[in-house]
C-alpha positions in Angstrom: 26.1 3.8 12.9 25.0 7.1 13.2 27.2 8.6 10.8 26.6 5.9 8.4 24.3 7.7 6.4 26.1 10.7 5.6 29.2 8.7 4.1 26.4 6.1 1.9 24.5 9.0 0.7 24.7 9.6 -2.8 26.5 12.2 -4.6 23.3 13.0 -6.3 21.3 14.0 -3.5 24.0 16.2 -2.2 23.9 18.0 -5.1 20.3 18.0 -5.8 19.0 18.9 -2.1 16.3 21.5 -2.7 17.9 25.0 -0.5 18.9 28.3 -1.5 23.4 28.3 -2.0 24.7 28.4 0.9 27.8 27.8 2.9 28.6 23.8 2.7 26.8 22.7 6.1 28.9 20.9 8.4 29.1 16.7 8.3 25.0 16.1 9.6 23.5 19.0 9.9 20.8 19.0 7.7 22.5 18.2 3.9 21.5 14.3 3.7 18.5 14.1 5.6 16.4 12.7 3.2 18.7 10.1 2.2 19.2 9.3 5.8 15.3 8.1 6.3 16.1 4.6 4.7 18.9 3.7 7.1 17.1 5.5 10.2 14.0 3.5 9.7 15.7 0.0 9.5 17.3 0.6 13.2 13.9 1.8 14.2 12.6 -1.0 12.9 14.9 -3.5 14.5 14.9 -1.3 17.8 11.0 -2.0 17.8 11.0 -5.9 17.4 13.8 -5.9 20.1 11.7 -3.0 22.6 8.8 -5.8 21.9 10.8 -8.6 23.0 12.1 -6.7 25.9 9.0 -5.8 27.1 7.8 -9.3 27.2 10.7 -11.1 28.9 10.3 -8.8 31.4 7.0 -9.5 32.7 7.7 -13.0 32.3 10.2 -12.5 34.7 9.1 -9.9 37.1 5.5 -8.7 36.6 2.3 -9.6 38.3 -0.1 -9.0 35.3 0.5 -8.6 31.6 0.6 -11.0 28.9 4.2 -12.2 29.5 2.7 -12.9 33.0 -0.5 -14.5 31.4 2.0 -16.5 28.9 3.7 -18.5 32.3 0.6 -19.1 33.8 -1.2 -20.7 31.0 1.7 -22.7 30.0 2.7 -23.2 33.7 -0.8 -24.9 34.0 -0.6 -26.5 30.2 -3.7 -24.6 28.7 -1.8 -24.8 25.3 -5.4 -22.9 23.7 -4.3 -19.8 25.7 -0.6 -20.0 25.0 -1.5 -19.9 21.8 -4.1 -17.4 22.0 -1.6 -15.2 23.7 0.8 -15.5 21.1 -1.4 -15.0 18.3 -2.1 -11.8 20.0 1.6 -10.6 20.5 2.5 -12.0 16.8 -0.5 -9.4 16.1 0.7 -6.7 18.3 4.1 -7.1 16.5 2.6 -6.9 12.3 0.5 -3.6 13.4 3.4 -2.0 14.4 5.6 -3.2 12.0 2.7 -2.5 9.3 2.7 1.2 11.2 6.5 1.8 10.8 6.4 0.7 7.0 3.6 3.4 6.6 5.3 6.3 8.4 8.1 5.1 6.4 6.4 5.5 3.1 4.8 8.6 3.5 8.3 9.9 4.5 10.1 8.4 1.5 7.1 9.8 -1.0 10.1 11.4 -2.9 11.7 8.0 -3.6 
């Protein structure tokens, strides 16, 4: 996956890089970094979602405090309003993290 940005880089992006003429660098050594940003951020966005799911699953299984434990307790005592409140909070957390990631990506991809 890490080498995908080297092989998928457009030839135009490789030829029009904004650097003084020099010997051609080895693959993965700075030649195609701007064209790598979309691929890197796709992986980061997926990793962010999986990390959030892993944290919640870990809290459900092993924690004594946290949103996962609260979700388990509320579901076990049939407090549906509390369950939906925790789920809404988790959805807002995931959406805000994704929004922040999208804003950073847009800032880094202004050249596109």
